[in-house]
N, C-alpha and C positions, 0 to 999 in steps of 0.2 A: 504494499499500499504506499502511495506516495506521502511524503512528509507534509507537514502543514507549510513549510516554506516552499516546497516544490509546488504545491497547489496555488499558493499565493501568488508566486512568480509567474506561473502559467496563466492565471487569470490576468494578471497585470500585462502580459505579453498579448494575450488575446484582446484586451481592451485597447492597447497601443496600436497593435495592427489594423484593427478595425477602424480606428480613428484615422490613422495615416492613410488606409485606403479609401476612406470615406471624404476626408477633407484636403489631403495634400496630393493624392494622385489624380493626374488630369489625362490619363491614358483612356482614349474612347474605346479601346478593346474590352475594357473592364465592364461587364454587364452589371446586373443587379446582384452583387456579391454579398455573402453573408460569411463572416468568420464563425464557424460553429463551435470549435474547440481547439485546444492547445494541448500536446502532449509534450511535457519536458522531461528529459532524461534525468535519472536520480543524481548523476554527476554534474548535472547543468551545463553540459557541453553541447548537446544537440537538442533541438526543439523542432517539432512537426506542427505546422499550423494547417488546420483542416478547414477547408472552405466548401461553400456551395453557391451555385449560381442558378437563377431562374432563368429558363430559355431553352433553346434548342441546343443540340450537340455541338454546333457551330459556335454558338455563344460561349459554351463551356471550354471549347478549344482555344478560342480567342482570349479568354480570360486566363487560362492556363499558360499561355505564351506572354501575356502581359505580365503575369506575376513572375515568371522566370525571368523576363528581361528586368525587372524592378527588384529583383532579390537583393542585390547590393545596397540599394537606396533604403529598402525596408530594413535590412540588417542594421545599417547605421543608424536610422531614426528610432527604431527599437531599443538599441543599445543605449542611446542618449537618455532615455527614459528610466533605465533600469539602475538601481543602486547595488550593483555587483561588480566585482573586480574584472570579470571578463563577461562578454556577451555570448549567449548560445548561438551556435551555427543553425540558422533556420532553414527548413525545406518545406515545400508546399505539397499538400496531398488533397485531391477531391474527396469529400466527404460523401460516400455512397449511402450512408443511412438516410439522408434526406430524400435522395432519389428513391429509395426502397419504400419509404413511408408514403410518398406520393403515389408510387405504383400500387401499393397496398390499398390505399384509400380508393383508387379507381377501380381495382378488383371487387372491393366490397360494394361500390356504387352498381357495378355491372351485375354482381349476384343479386342485389335487391331488386334490380329492374328485371331480371330473368324471373324472379320469383313473384313479381307483380306487387312488391311492397312499395309503400310510399318513400320517396327520397327523405333522408334524414339531412336537415340543414344544421351543421354544427354551430353556426353563429346565432341561430334562433334560440330564445330562452325556452325553457320547458314550460308547457302549460301547467296552471295551477290546478290541483285537485279541487273539484266543487266542494262547498261547505254543506255538510250535513247537519241535521238537527242535534244529532248526538254529539257533534264537535262543539256546537254553541252551547249545549247544556253543560258539558265538562269545563269549558272556559268560564262559564258564569258561576261555577260552583267554587267550593273551597280547594285550595292548592293541595293536590293529591300527594305530592312529594315534600311536603313541608318539613317532615322529620329527616329527610335525607340530607346529608351534608352537600354543600355546593361543589361543583366539580373544581378541582384543582388545575391551575396552569401546568402545562407540560413542562417538564425540566429540560431546559435546552443548555447544550454545551458547545458552543462555538469555538 
């Protein structure tokens, strides 16, 4: 399991890389790019930046070439923001998990349409259950759980 320092540096690299690509890179070959995650080696020497792009396979190819061409610039700009003795050597890798999730969603939609089920809109809120007379009577009465202890907040250790 990666150490806390490793995870913190990986997140800092992910944030810096995303900011540089969004605000400082002016390469028109870079499409709608998302830096999905960063894997930092335990010795902090190498770092893999995983990315995803929305679009055609041609957009993916153009973005991959643009990232390869801008590797030195990104390496230098990321290193400037890190408080380490040396900067990790970065490499870029396309994150297949995003494409896999999109493919799985499409397969599920296709299966629902074949079965004749209505399409599910993930952005739509769930419909509320109708209010019954039993629910309103229970709400108007005394608190059933008055003797129970209130729930305790979860103990978080960050």
